[in-house]
N, C-alpha and C positions, 0 to 999 in steps of 0.2 A: 821439761817438755817445751817444744817450740812449734808455733803455728803462724806462718806468714804466707804471703802471696805465692811464694815459690815452693815451699815444702812444709811437711809436718814431721816433727822428730820427737822421739821419746828415748830416754836413756836411764838405765838403772845400774848402779854399782854397789856391791856389797863386799866388805872385808870382814873376815871372822877368824876365830881361833878355836881349836878343839884340844881338850886335855885328855890324853889316852893313858893316864897313870893307872887307871883301873885294870889295864891289861897286865900290869906287873904283879898284881895280887896272886899269890900261888893258889892253885885249885887242888882240892882233894876230893876224889870221888871214891866212895867205898865199894867194896865188892858187892855185886848184885846178881840175883838169879832172875833170868828172864821169865816173865809170866807164861804159864802153860808149857814150859820146857824144863829140861834139866841142865840147860846151859848156864854157866856163870861167867860174868865179866870180871876181869882182873881189877884189882885196886889201882887207882891212879893217885899218886901222892906228890904234892908240891909241884904241880905242873904249871908252868908259866906260859901263857899265850904269847907274850911279848918275846920271850927267848926261844921257845921251841917251834913256833910256826914260821920263823924267819922274818917277822915284822921288824925286828931290831936291825936287820941287815940293810933294808932299803928305806925305812922311815928315819933311822938314826936317832930320833928323839921322840918322846911322847908328846911334846908340845908342837902341834901342827897348826899351820895357818893356811887360809885360802882366800882367793880373790875371784869374784864373779862379776861379769859385766854383760849387760844386754842392751842392744841398741836397735831401734826400728826407725825407718825413714820412708816417707812417701814424697817423691818429687812430683809436683803437680804438672800436668800437661796443659798448656795454654790453648791447644787446639780444641775445637768443639765440633760435634756432629750435629748437622741440621736435619731434623725429622719433620717432614711436612704433615700437617693435620688438616683434614678437609671437613667442612661442615655442609650439611644439606638442609634445604628448606623442606620440611616434612611433607607438605601438601603437594608441591610441584616437583620435588626432587631436582631442584636447581642447584648447581654447584656454586657455593659462595666463594669469596676471596680466600685463598689458602693462607693459613698461618703456620709458622715454623716454630718448633721447640728446639732450643739449643742445649745439647747435652755435652758436658765436658768429656773429653777423651780420657781414657785410662792413662795414668802416669806410671812411673817406675817405683816398685816397692823393693826395699832391701832390708835384710835382717842380719845382725851380727851377734854371736854369743861366744863368750870365752869363760873358761873356768881353769884356775891354776892352783895347784897344791904341790906339796913336795913329792907326791907319788905320781900324779898324772896332770897333764895339761890338755884341755879340750878346746877346740876352736870350730865354730860352725858359721858358715856364711850362706845366705840364700837370697835370691832375687828374682823378681818377675819384671821383665822389661818390655815395654810396648814401643817398638821402633818400626822399621819397615816390615819386620817379622815380629811375632810374639815369641819371646824366649824366656824360659825358666831355667835357672841354674842353681845348684847347691853344692857345697863342698864342706865336708866335715873331716877332721883329722885329730890325731892325738899323739903325744909324745910321753913316754913313761919310762921309769927305771925297770919296769917289767916288760920284756919284749912282747909278750902275748897281748898286751894292752895297746900296743902301737898299731895304728891303722890309718888308712886314707880312703874315704868314700866320696866319689864325685859323680854328679849326674847333670845332664843337659837335655832339654827338650825344646824343640822349636817348631813353630807352625808357620808355614809359608803359604801365601795366598796368591802367588804369581803363576799364571798359566795352570790354574787348578788349585787343589789343596794338597799339601804335603806335610806330614807329621813325622819328625825324626827324633829319636830318643837314643841317648848313649849313657851307659852306667859303667863304672869301674870301681873295683875294690881291691886293695892291696893290704896284706898283713903278713907276718912272718910265716904263718901256717897255711894261709889260703889266699888265692888271687882269683879274680873273676872279671869278665867283661861282657857287656850286653849291648848290642846295637840293633836298632829296628827302624824301618822306614815304611810308611804307608802313603801312597800317592793316588790321587783320584782326579781324573780329567773327564771331559765329556765322552771320550771314546775308550778309555782304558782305566783299569785299576791294577795297581802293582804294589806288592808288599814283600819285604824281606826281613828275616830275623836271624841274627847270629849270636850265639851264646857260648862262652868258653869259661872253663874253671880249672884251677890247679890246686891240688891239696898236697901239702908236705908236712906230715907229722912223723914222729919217730918210728911208728910201725906201719905207716901207709904213705905211698906216693901214688897220686892219681891225676890223670889228665882227661878232661871231658870237653867235647866240642859238638855243637848242634847247629845246623843251618837249615833254614826253611825259606823257600822262595815261591812266589806265585804271581801270575799275571793273566790278563785276559786280552792280550794283543791280537794274535791270530786265532787262538783257541784257549780256553781256560786250562791252565797248567799249574800243577803244584808239585814241587820236588822237595824232598827232605833227606837229610843225612845225619847220622849220629856216629861219633867215634869215641871210644873209651879205652884207655889203657890204665893198668893198675899194677902195683907191686906191694904186697903185704908181707911183713916179716915180723914175727913176734917170738922172741926167745923164751918168754915166760909161758906161752901156749905151745911151744915146740911146733909151730906151724908156719908155713910160707905159702904164698899164692901169687902167681904172676900171669897176666894174660891180657887179652884185648878183645873188644867187641866192635863190629862195624855193621851198620845197617843203612840201607838206601831204599827210597820209595819215590816213584814217579807216577803221577795221576794225570790223565788227560780226559777231557770230556767235551762233547758237542751234542747238539740235538740229535745227531745221527749215530753216534757211537760213544762208548765208554771204555777206557783202557786203564789198567793199573799194573805196575810192575814192582816187585819187591825182592830184595836180596839181603841176606844176613850171613855173617860168619863170625865165629868166635873161637878162642883157644884159651886154655888154662894149663898151668904147670906149677906144681908145688909139692908140699909134703905135710903130713900130719903125724906127729910122734915118730919122726924119722922114716916114715913110710911114704915113698914118692908116688906121685900120680900125675897123669896128664890126660887131656882130652881136647878134641876139636869137633866143630860142627859147622856145617854150611848149608844154606837153603836158598832156593830160587823159586819164585812163584809169579805167575802172570795170568791176567784175565782180560779178554776182549769181548765186548758185547755190542751188537747192533740189532737192528730190527729183523735181520734175516738169520743170524747165527750167533753162537756163543763158543768161545774157545778158552780153555784153561789148561795150565800145566803147572806141575809142582815137582821140584827136585830137592832131595834131602840126602846129605851125607854126614857121617859122623864116625869118630874113632875114639877109643879110650884105652888106658892101661893103668892098672893099679899094682 
């Protein structure tokens, strides 16, 4: 650990070994009857966890080693905030000479973590930075002999105090089977408030492929308005279940409001096509709805269409 006029640091490192020879011991499980049933489990004889579960293929040896490292650092900020303190004479309420309290400004905080073994390597970095803007950032990732364990997750959030207040956040995730992104901003000024959110995801596994996207926007510039849209596509195929399904969903919403009126419009449509046990089917649906309301009248309309075949 280090503590000086510029920074405070702490570091921990660990090296170790693990002996997995016990996984080589053959297991024998006798035939058993499940309680309260007539079901009987078969006998398992000379079953090796090391050989039969695939551990031997990617671990290679039962002697495993690992390295772990953790480091934290705080870089001190030499700037100071001056906070005035006023004292009053109680009987006459006369303002005395002001005194100031100097408070150190927040510095930069960083954190690093790493773990290494023959199976997986993990790295994580995080930081909180006080600059012209306040920024928080983190990144974690892994590399592994197992594809499913490899990933990268990153996020950033910033607070801007120029011409109002604005908070922006971004997240991203990548993996062999799933990917995702999220972006959002919220801005506030004396005359307006504005916000937007966008989220997208992608799934790719052996029996399912799916894409999802959502957008949400709102502001109060000329009139309070909120709009939303959702899109989804999917493709499911399972030979074991003898089933398939493919389709899409689309939904949109717009809302407007003032002291004199309120309006909302919504539309949705979807379709699906697939089969179950070699029996094909398909279907479609579409809907539209709107409502308008003011002090003198109310108008509403709904439209719905659908079709299907089995």
